TIKE-447058 format. One record per residue (C-alpha): residue number from 1; x, y, z. Coordinates in Angstrom, 1 decimal. Each point is the difference from the previous one (the first is absolute). Example, Ala and Ser with C-alpha at 12.3 -4.5 7.8 and 13.67 -1.06 7.14 Angstrom:
% residues 2
<node><nr>1</nr><x>12.3</x><y>-4.5</y><z>7.8</z></node>
<node><nr>2</nr><x>1.4</x><y>3.4</y><z>-0.7</z></node>
% end
This chain:
% residues 179
<node><nr>1</nr><x>41.5</x><y>-59.3</y><z>6.9</z></node>
<node><nr>2</nr><x>3.3</x><y>0.6</y><z>1.6</z></node>
<node><nr>3</nr><x>1.1</x><y>3.0</y><z>2.1</z></node>
<node><nr>4</nr><x>1.5</x><y>1.9</y><z>-3.0</z></node>
<node><nr>5</nr><x>-3.2</x><y>-0.4</y><z>-2.0</z></node>
<node><nr>6</nr><x>-2.0</x><y>1.2</y><z>3.0</z></node>
<node><nr>7</nr><x>2.3</x><y>3.1</y><z>0.4</z></node>
<node><nr>8</nr><x>-0.3</x><y>0.7</y><z>-3.8</z></node>
<node><nr>9</nr><x>-3.8</x><y>-0.3</y><z>0.2</z></node>
<node><nr>10</nr><x>-0.1</x><y>2.3</y><z>3.1</z></node>
<node><nr>11</nr><x>2.1</x><y>2.5</y><z>-1.9</z></node>
<node><nr>12</nr><x>-2.3</x><y>-0.1</y><z>-3.0</z></node>
<node><nr>13</nr><x>-3.1</x><y>0.5</y><z>2.2</z></node>
<node><nr>14</nr><x>1.7</x><y>2.9</y><z>1.8</z></node>
<node><nr>15</nr><x>0.9</x><y>1.6</y><z>-3.3</z></node>
<node><nr>16</nr><x>-3.5</x><y>-0.5</y><z>-1.2</z></node>
<node><nr>17</nr><x>-1.3</x><y>1.7</y><z>3.2</z></node>
<node><nr>18</nr><x>2.4</x><y>2.9</y><z>-0.4</z></node>
<node><nr>19</nr><x>-1.3</x><y>0.4</y><z>-3.6</z></node>
<node><nr>20</nr><x>-3.6</x><y>-0.2</y><z>1.2</z></node>
<node><nr>21</nr><x>0.6</x><y>2.5</y><z>2.8</z></node>
<node><nr>22</nr><x>1.6</x><y>2.3</y><z>-2.5</z></node>
<node><nr>23</nr><x>-3.0</x><y>-0.4</y><z>-2.3</z></node>
<node><nr>24</nr><x>-2.4</x><y>0.6</y><z>2.9</z></node>
<node><nr>25</nr><x>1.8</x><y>3.2</y><z>0.9</z></node>
<node><nr>26</nr><x>-0.2</x><y>1.2</y><z>-3.6</z></node>
<node><nr>27</nr><x>-3.7</x><y>-0.8</y><z>-0.1</z></node>
<node><nr>28</nr><x>-0.6</x><y>1.9</y><z>3.3</z></node>
<node><nr>29</nr><x>1.8</x><y>3.0</y><z>-1.4</z></node>
<node><nr>30</nr><x>-2.1</x><y>-0.2</y><z>-3.2</z></node>
<node><nr>31</nr><x>-3.2</x><y>-0.3</y><z>2.0</z></node>
<node><nr>32</nr><x>0.9</x><y>3.1</y><z>2.1</z></node>
<node><nr>33</nr><x>0.8</x><y>1.9</y><z>-3.2</z></node>
<node><nr>34</nr><x>-3.4</x><y>-1.1</y><z>-1.5</z></node>
<node><nr>35</nr><x>-1.7</x><y>1.1</y><z>3.2</z></node>
<node><nr>36</nr><x>1.6</x><y>3.4</y><z>-0.1</z></node>
<node><nr>37</nr><x>-0.8</x><y>0.4</y><z>-3.7</z></node>
<node><nr>38</nr><x>-3.7</x><y>-1.0</y><z>0.7</z></node>
<node><nr>39</nr><x>-0.2</x><y>2.6</y><z>2.8</z></node>
<node><nr>40</nr><x>1.5</x><y>2.6</y><z>-2.3</z></node>
<node><nr>41</nr><x>-2.6</x><y>-0.9</y><z>-2.6</z></node>
<node><nr>42</nr><x>-2.8</x><y>0.2</y><z>2.6</z></node>
<node><nr>43</nr><x>1.2</x><y>3.6</y><z>0.6</z></node>
<node><nr>44</nr><x>1.7</x><y>-0.8</y><z>3.3</z></node>
<node><nr>45</nr><x>3.3</x><y>1.9</y><z>0.3</z></node>
<node><nr>46</nr><x>3.3</x><y>-1.9</y><z>0.1</z></node>
<node><nr>47</nr><x>2.1</x><y>-0.3</y><z>3.0</z></node>
<node><nr>48</nr><x>1.8</x><y>3.3</y><z>0.6</z></node>
<node><nr>49</nr><x>-2.2</x><y>1.9</y><z>-2.5</z></node>
<node><nr>50</nr><x>-1.5</x><y>3.4</y><z>1.0</z></node>
<node><nr>51</nr><x>-3.8</x><y>0.3</y><z>0.1</z></node>
<node><nr>52</nr><x>-2.4</x><y>2.6</y><z>1.3</z></node>
<node><nr>53</nr><x>-2.9</x><y>-0.3</y><z>2.4</z></node>
<node><nr>54</nr><x>-2.6</x><y>2.4</y><z>1.5</z></node>
<node><nr>55</nr><x>-0.2</x><y>0.2</y><z>3.8</z></node>
<node><nr>56</nr><x>-3.1</x><y>0.5</y><z>2.1</z></node>
<node><nr>57</nr><x>0.3</x><y>3.9</y><z>-0.2</z></node>
<node><nr>58</nr><x>0.4</x><y>0.1</y><z>-3.8</z></node>
<node><nr>59</nr><x>3.7</x><y>0.4</y><z>-0.1</z></node>
<node><nr>60</nr><x>2.0</x><y>-1.9</y><z>-2.7</z></node>
<node><nr>61</nr><x>3.0</x><y>-1.8</y><z>1.3</z></node>
<node><nr>62</nr><x>2.9</x><y>-1.7</y><z>-1.8</z></node>
<node><nr>63</nr><x>0.7</x><y>-3.6</y><z>1.1</z></node>
<node><nr>64</nr><x>2.5</x><y>-2.7</y><z>-0.8</z></node>
<node><nr>65</nr><x>-1.5</x><y>-3.4</y><z>-0.7</z></node>
<node><nr>66</nr><x>1.2</x><y>-2.6</y><z>2.5</z></node>
<node><nr>67</nr><x>1.2</x><y>2.4</y><z>2.7</z></node>
<node><nr>68</nr><x>-3.3</x><y>-0.4</y><z>1.8</z></node>
<node><nr>69</nr><x>-1.3</x><y>-3.2</y><z>-1.5</z></node>
<node><nr>70</nr><x>-3.3</x><y>-0.3</y><z>1.8</z></node>
<node><nr>71</nr><x>-1.1</x><y>3.6</y><z>-0.7</z></node>
<node><nr>72</nr><x>1.2</x><y>-0.3</y><z>-3.6</z></node>
<node><nr>73</nr><x>-2.3</x><y>-3.0</y><z>-0.6</z></node>
<node><nr>74</nr><x>-2.9</x><y>1.6</y><z>1.9</z></node>
<node><nr>75</nr><x>0.3</x><y>3.1</y><z>-2.0</z></node>
<node><nr>76</nr><x>0.2</x><y>-1.9</y><z>-3.3</z></node>
<node><nr>77</nr><x>-2.9</x><y>-2.2</y><z>0.9</z></node>
<node><nr>78</nr><x>-2.4</x><y>2.9</y><z>0.6</z></node>
<node><nr>79</nr><x>1.2</x><y>1.9</y><z>-3.1</z></node>
<node><nr>80</nr><x>2.2</x><y>2.5</y><z>1.8</z></node>
<node><nr>81</nr><x>3.4</x><y>-0.7</y><z>-1.6</z></node>
<node><nr>82</nr><x>0.7</x><y>2.2</y><z>-3.1</z></node>
<node><nr>83</nr><x>2.9</x><y>-0.3</y><z>-2.4</z></node>
<node><nr>84</nr><x>0.3</x><y>3.8</y><z>-0.5</z></node>
<node><nr>85</nr><x>-0.7</x><y>3.1</y><z>2.0</z></node>
<node><nr>86</nr><x>-2.4</x><y>1.1</y><z>-2.7</z></node>
<node><nr>87</nr><x>-2.0</x><y>-3.2</y><z>0.3</z></node>
<node><nr>88</nr><x>-0.3</x><y>0.6</y><z>3.8</z></node>
<node><nr>89</nr><x>-1.0</x><y>3.7</y><z>-0.6</z></node>
<node><nr>90</nr><x>-2.7</x><y>-1.1</y><z>-2.4</z></node>
<node><nr>91</nr><x>-1.4</x><y>-2.5</y><z>2.5</z></node>
<node><nr>92</nr><x>0.1</x><y>2.6</y><z>2.8</z></node>
<node><nr>93</nr><x>-1.9</x><y>2.5</y><z>-2.2</z></node>
<node><nr>94</nr><x>-2.5</x><y>-2.7</y><z>-1.0</z></node>
<node><nr>95</nr><x>-0.7</x><y>-0.8</y><z>3.7</z></node>
<node><nr>96</nr><x>-0.5</x><y>3.7</y><z>0.7</z></node>
<node><nr>97</nr><x>-2.5</x><y>0.4</y><z>-2.8</z></node>
<node><nr>98</nr><x>-1.9</x><y>-3.1</y><z>1.1</z></node>
<node><nr>99</nr><x>0.0</x><y>1.1</y><z>3.6</z></node>
<node><nr>100</nr><x>-1.3</x><y>3.5</y><z>-1.0</z></node>
<node><nr>101</nr><x>-2.6</x><y>-1.5</y><z>-2.3</z></node>
<node><nr>102</nr><x>-1.1</x><y>-2.5</y><z>2.8</z></node>
<node><nr>103</nr><x>-0.3</x><y>2.9</y><z>2.5</z></node>
<node><nr>104</nr><x>-2.2</x><y>2.0</y><z>-2.4</z></node>
<node><nr>105</nr><x>-2.1</x><y>-3.1</y><z>-0.7</z></node>
<node><nr>106</nr><x>-0.4</x><y>-0.7</y><z>3.8</z></node>
<node><nr>107</nr><x>-1.1</x><y>3.5</y><z>0.7</z></node>
<node><nr>108</nr><x>-2.5</x><y>-0.1</y><z>-2.9</z></node>
<node><nr>109</nr><x>-1.4</x><y>-3.4</y><z>1.0</z></node>
<node><nr>110</nr><x>-0.5</x><y>0.9</y><z>3.6</z></node>
<node><nr>111</nr><x>-3.0</x><y>2.0</y><z>-1.2</z></node>
<node><nr>112</nr><x>-1.9</x><y>-3.1</y><z>-1.2</z></node>
<node><nr>113</nr><x>1.4</x><y>-3.0</y><z>1.9</z></node>
<node><nr>114</nr><x>1.9</x><y>-3.1</y><z>-1.0</z></node>
<node><nr>115</nr><x>1.8</x><y>0.0</y><z>-3.3</z></node>
<node><nr>116</nr><x>-0.7</x><y>-3.7</y><z>-0.3</z></node>
<node><nr>117</nr><x>-3.8</x><y>0.3</y><z>-0.1</z></node>
<node><nr>118</nr><x>-1.4</x><y>-0.6</y><z>-3.5</z></node>
<node><nr>119</nr><x>-3.2</x><y>1.9</y><z>1.0</z></node>
<node><nr>120</nr><x>1.6</x><y>3.5</y><z>0.1</z></node>
<node><nr>121</nr><x>0.9</x><y>2.1</y><z>-3.0</z></node>
<node><nr>122</nr><x>3.7</x><y>0.5</y><z>-0.4</z></node>
<node><nr>123</nr><x>2.5</x><y>1.3</y><z>-2.5</z></node>
<node><nr>124</nr><x>3.6</x><y>-1.0</y><z>-0.8</z></node>
<node><nr>125</nr><x>2.7</x><y>1.3</y><z>-2.2</z></node>
<node><nr>126</nr><x>1.1</x><y>-1.8</y><z>-3.2</z></node>
<node><nr>127</nr><x>2.5</x><y>0.7</y><z>-2.7</z></node>
<node><nr>128</nr><x>-0.6</x><y>-0.6</y><z>-3.7</z></node>
<node><nr>129</nr><x>2.9</x><y>-2.1</y><z>-1.1</z></node>
<node><nr>130</nr><x>-1.2</x><y>0.3</y><z>-3.6</z></node>
<node><nr>131</nr><x>-1.6</x><y>-3.4</y><z>-0.4</z></node>
<node><nr>132</nr><x>-3.6</x><y>1.2</y><z>-0.5</z></node>
<node><nr>133</nr><x>0.5</x><y>3.3</y><z>-1.9</z></node>
<node><nr>134</nr><x>-0.3</x><y>3.4</y><z>1.6</z></node>
<node><nr>135</nr><x>2.9</x><y>2.0</y><z>1.2</z></node>
<node><nr>136</nr><x>2.9</x><y>-2.2</y><z>0.8</z></node>
<node><nr>137</nr><x>1.6</x><y>0.9</y><z>3.3</z></node>
<node><nr>138</nr><x>-3.0</x><y>2.0</y><z>1.2</z></node>
<node><nr>139</nr><x>-1.3</x><y>-0.6</y><z>3.5</z></node>
<node><nr>140</nr><x>-3.7</x><y>-0.2</y><z>0.6</z></node>
<node><nr>141</nr><x>-2.3</x><y>-0.4</y><z>2.9</z></node>
<node><nr>142</nr><x>-2.2</x><y>-3.1</y><z>-0.3</z></node>
<node><nr>143</nr><x>-3.3</x><y>-0.9</y><z>1.8</z></node>
<node><nr>144</nr><x>0.8</x><y>-3.4</y><z>1.5</z></node>
<node><nr>145</nr><x>-1.9</x><y>-2.3</y><z>2.3</z></node>
<node><nr>146</nr><x>1.7</x><y>-3.3</y><z>-0.7</z></node>
<node><nr>147</nr><x>1.5</x><y>-0.4</y><z>-3.5</z></node>
<node><nr>148</nr><x>3.5</x><y>1.4</y><z>0.6</z></node>
<node><nr>149</nr><x>2.3</x><y>-1.7</y><z>2.5</z></node>
<node><nr>150</nr><x>1.3</x><y>2.9</y><z>2.2</z></node>
<node><nr>151</nr><x>0.0</x><y>1.2</y><z>3.5</z></node>
<node><nr>152</nr><x>0.0</x><y>3.7</y><z>-0.9</z></node>
<node><nr>153</nr><x>-3.5</x><y>1.4</y><z>-0.1</z></node>
<node><nr>154</nr><x>-1.6</x><y>3.4</y><z>0.4</z></node>
<node><nr>155</nr><x>-3.5</x><y>0.8</y><z>1.1</z></node>
<node><nr>156</nr><x>-0.5</x><y>2.6</y><z>-2.7</z></node>
<node><nr>157</nr><x>1.3</x><y>0.7</y><z>-3.5</z></node>
<node><nr>158</nr><x>1.1</x><y>3.4</y><z>1.3</z></node>
<node><nr>159</nr><x>2.2</x><y>-1.6</y><z>2.7</z></node>
<node><nr>160</nr><x>1.6</x><y>-2.3</y><z>-2.6</z></node>
<node><nr>161</nr><x>0.7</x><y>3.1</y><z>-2.3</z></node>
<node><nr>162</nr><x>1.4</x><y>1.9</y><z>3.0</z></node>
<node><nr>163</nr><x>2.4</x><y>-2.9</y><z>0.7</z></node>
<node><nr>164</nr><x>1.2</x><y>0.1</y><z>-3.6</z></node>
<node><nr>165</nr><x>0.6</x><y>3.7</y><z>0.3</z></node>
<node><nr>166</nr><x>1.7</x><y>-0.3</y><z>3.4</z></node>
<node><nr>167</nr><x>2.4</x><y>-2.7</y><z>-1.0</z></node>
<node><nr>168</nr><x>0.3</x><y>1.0</y><z>-3.6</z></node>
<node><nr>169</nr><x>-0.7</x><y>-2.0</y><z>-3.1</z></node>
<node><nr>170</nr><x>3.7</x><y>-0.4</y><z>-0.9</z></node>
<node><nr>171</nr><x>0.9</x><y>-1.4</y><z>3.4</z></node>
<node><nr>172</nr><x>-3.0</x><y>-2.4</y><z>0.0</z></node>
<node><nr>173</nr><x>0.8</x><y>-1.2</y><z>-3.5</z></node>
<node><nr>174</nr><x>3.7</x><y>-0.6</y><z>0.9</z></node>
<node><nr>175</nr><x>-0.2</x><y>-1.3</y><z>3.5</z></node>
<node><nr>176</nr><x>-3.5</x><y>-1.4</y><z>0.5</z></node>
<node><nr>177</nr><x>-0.8</x><y>-1.4</y><z>-3.4</z></node>
<node><nr>178</nr><x>3.7</x><y>-0.4</y><z>-1.0</z></node>
<node><nr>179</nr><x>-0.8</x><y>1.4</y><z>-3.5</z></node>
% end
């Protein structure tokens, strides 16, 4: 191989490298686009997209995804990044209903002891979703020791009924049972 052939071979390899580098850059761009698309499909906002979150005092704030990257991901990972103001409002109201229900439950259960004990009589609130007959959308109290997975118990049927009246059937159906 002479000097001209070597120069020609070097030139061919350099051109191949340029072509490969161009292909690598195109693939990196495609990979980034796929990542962004997957995040969008996972519900994660896109860079620069507005979203809403609920702060520690129950205020809803508007945020821009990517301006505070660590907080954005933290909010998203705990379910506190909402696409619309209405979604954030719904979640805030759902949390309020659950907190009120939990306080009423705690007050009732203080009379008898631990809510986890299978040895004490306790009641919970259930909604008829229409699968077993009866009135669809009706909320009932239910004697329960262990067969329903919940942490909301009342020491008496009257306390459970009182909680339904205090919070309201419509609010319980919409925000607690999401019916």
